[in-house]
C-alpha positions in Angstrom: 0.0 0.0 0.0 1.1 3.6 -0.5 2.5 4.7 2.9 0.2 7.7 3.2 -3.0 5.6 2.9 -5.1 5.3 6.0 -8.0 2.9 6.8 -10.6 5.3 5.4 -8.8 5.5 2.1 -8.6 1.7 1.9 -12.3 1.4 2.7 -13.3 4.0 0.1 -11.3 2.2 -2.6 -12.6 -1.3 -1.8 -16.2 0.0 -1.6 -16.2 -0.1 -5.4 -16.1 -3.9 -5.2 -18.9 -4.3 -2.6 -19.9 -3.8 1.0 -16.9 -3.2 3.2 -17.5 -4.2 6.8 -14.0 -3.2 8.1 -10.7 -1.8 6.7 -7.4 -1.6 8.6 -3.9 -0.4 7.7 -1.2 -1.9 9.9 0.9 0.7 11.7 4.3 0.4 13.3 5.3 1.6 16.8 6.0 5.0 15.3 2.4 5.2 14.1 3.5 5.0 10.4 2.0 2.7 7.9 3.8 -0.6 7.4 2.5 -0.7 3.8 -0.2 -3.4 4.2 -3.7 -3.8 5.5 -6.8 -5.9 5.5 -10.3 -5.4 4.2 -13.3 -7.5 5.4 -16.1 -7.7 2.9 -19.7 -8.8 3.4 -19.9 -11.6 0.9 -17.6 -14.0 -0.9 -18.8 -12.4 -4.2 -17.6 -9.0 -3.0 -14.3 -10.5 -1.9 -13.8 -12.3 -5.3 -14.7 -9.1 -7.1 -12.2 -7.1 -5.0 -9.4 -9.5 -5.9 -10.3 -9.3 -9.6 -10.5 -5.5 -9.5 -7.5 -4.6 -7.3 -4.8 -7.3 -7.6 -2.2 -5.6 -9.8 -4.1 -2.3 -9.5 -1.9 0.9 -9.6 -2.8 3.2 -6.7 -0.8 6.3 -6.0 2.2 4.9 -8.1 2.2 1.5 -6.2 1.0 -1.8 -7.6 -1.4 -3.5 -5.1 -1.1 -7.2 -4.3 -4.5 -8.4 -3.2 -5.4 -12.0 -2.2 -7.9 -13.8 -0.1 -6.6 -14.2 3.4 -7.2 -16.9 5.9 -10.6 -16.8 7.7 -10.7 -15.5 11.3 -12.0 -18.2 13.6 -14.0 -15.8 15.8 -16.0 -14.6 12.8 -18.8 -16.4 11.0 -17.1 -18.9 8.6 -19.1 -17.4 5.8 -17.2 -14.2 6.0 -14.0 -13.5 4.1 -11.0 -11.4 5.0 -9.0 -9.9 2.2 -5.4 -9.0 2.7 -3.3 -6.6 0.6 0.0 -8.2 1.7 1.4 -11.5 2.6 2.0 -10.6 6.3 0.8 -13.0 8.9 0.7 -10.5 11.8 -1.8 -7.7 10.9 -3.2 -5.7 13.7 -6.9 -4.8 13.7 -8.8 -1.8 14.7 -12.3 -0.6 15.0 -13.9 2.5 13.7 -11.5 5.5 13.2 -8.8 4.2 15.6 -5.6 2.8 14.0 -3.9 -0.6 14.1 -1.1 -1.2 16.6 0.3 -4.4 15.2 -1.5 -6.6 17.8 -3.5 -9.6 16.7 -6.6 -8.9 18.7 -9.9 -8.5 16.8 -12.6 -6.5 18.5 -16.1 -7.8 18.2 -18.2 -6.6 15.3 -21.7 -7.0 14.2 -22.0 -10.5 12.5 -23.1 -10.7 8.9 -25.9 -13.1 8.0 -24.5 -16.3 6.5 -24.1 -16.4 2.7 -24.1 -20.2 2.5 -27.5 -20.0 0.7 -25.9 -18.4 -2.3 -22.8 -20.7 -2.3 -24.2 -23.8 -4.0 -22.6 -22.7 -7.3 -19.2 -22.6 -5.6 -19.6 -25.9 -3.6 -18.2 -29.0 -5.4 -18.7 -32.6 -4.4 -15.7 -34.7 -5.1 -16.3 -38.5 -5.2 -14.1 -41.6 -5.6 -11.2 -40.1 -3.6 -8.3 -42.4 -2.6 -8.9 -43.4 1.0 -5.6 -41.9 2.1 -6.6 -38.5 0.8 -6.9 -35.9 3.6 -8.4 -32.4 3.4 -5.0 -30.8 2.8 -4.3 -33.1 -0.1 -7.7 -32.2 -1.6 -7.1 -28.5 -1.1 -3.6 -28.7 -2.7 -4.9 -30.5 -5.7 -7.9 -28.2 -6.4 -5.9 -25.0 -5.6 -4.7 -25.2 -9.3 -8.3 -24.1 -10.3 -8.6 -21.1 -8.1 -9.0 -19.7 -4.6 -10.3 -22.2 -2.1 -12.2 -21.2 1.0 -12.6 -24.7 2.5 -11.9 -28.3 1.7 -13.2 -31.3 3.6 -12.9 -35.1 3.4 -15.9 -37.0 4.9 -14.8 -39.3 7.8 -16.5 -42.3 9.2 -17.0 -43.1 12.9 -13.5 -44.8 12.8 -12.0 -41.5 11.7 -11.1 -43.0 8.3 -12.0 -41.4 4.9 -15.3 -42.4 3.4 -13.8 -41.7 -0.1 -15.6 -38.4 -0.8 -15.4 -34.7 0.1 -16.3 -31.1 -0.7 -14.4 -28.1 -1.9 -15.8 -24.5 -1.6 -14.3 -21.9 -3.9 -14.3 -18.1 -3.6 -16.0 -17.6 -7.0 -18.4 -19.4 -9.3 -15.8 -19.1 -12.0 -13.1 -21.0 -10.0 -15.6 -23.7 -9.1 -16.7 -24.2 -12.8 -13.0 -24.3 -13.8 -12.3 -26.9 -11.1 -15.2 -29.1 -12.2 -14.0 -29.0 -15.8 -10.4 -29.7 -14.8 -11.0 -32.5 -12.3 -14.2 -34.4 -13.2 -12.8 -37.6 -14.7 -9.3 -36.8 -13.5 -7.2 -39.7 -12.4 -5.8 -39.1 -9.0 -3.6 -41.9 -7.3 -5.2 -44.5 -9.6 -8.8 -43.4 -9.0 -11.0 -41.4 -11.4 -12.5 -38.5 -9.6 -16.2 -37.6 -9.9 -16.7 -33.9 -9.5 -20.0 -32.0 -9.6 -21.8 -29.1 -8.0 -22.9 -30.0 -4.5 -26.6 -29.8 -3.9 
């Protein structure tokens, strides 16, 4: 981020992509910007649109790097956090106050779940090898786009049941993954991939 940018500037920019719930710019002990921040958007669609619009975007002579960040466990799992850097220790602030570099996240009003609109981003993956874990599934499908979540169904004995689900950030990524991996041979098994109902 340009070093003169503050949270309000970041919020104003990302508002073009959708509803911004929160924007933060990380500050050092000297109260100066560290050159990165986070934006929390209301829906996965808004987050995907923000990545498409602003990754590689030139802003005040700087080229932004925007990617989907990990989900914060204390928030609704349907919410996404976007990060404009690769830092793992971004402070958070509320309202007009500024970030201090701490990792605390003050409470905020929860957003209603967007799972109802996610069916076109949810993929069912069948005929998985039984040794396949959620991380293997995520690593494989990551080639198609940004993954929000990957799960492998386990039985009562904690062993794989041979199927799982993958949730993508955008409809486009899910569609591409289905085309890439339906009928794909993975460790000697032909995968069956379709939209989850």
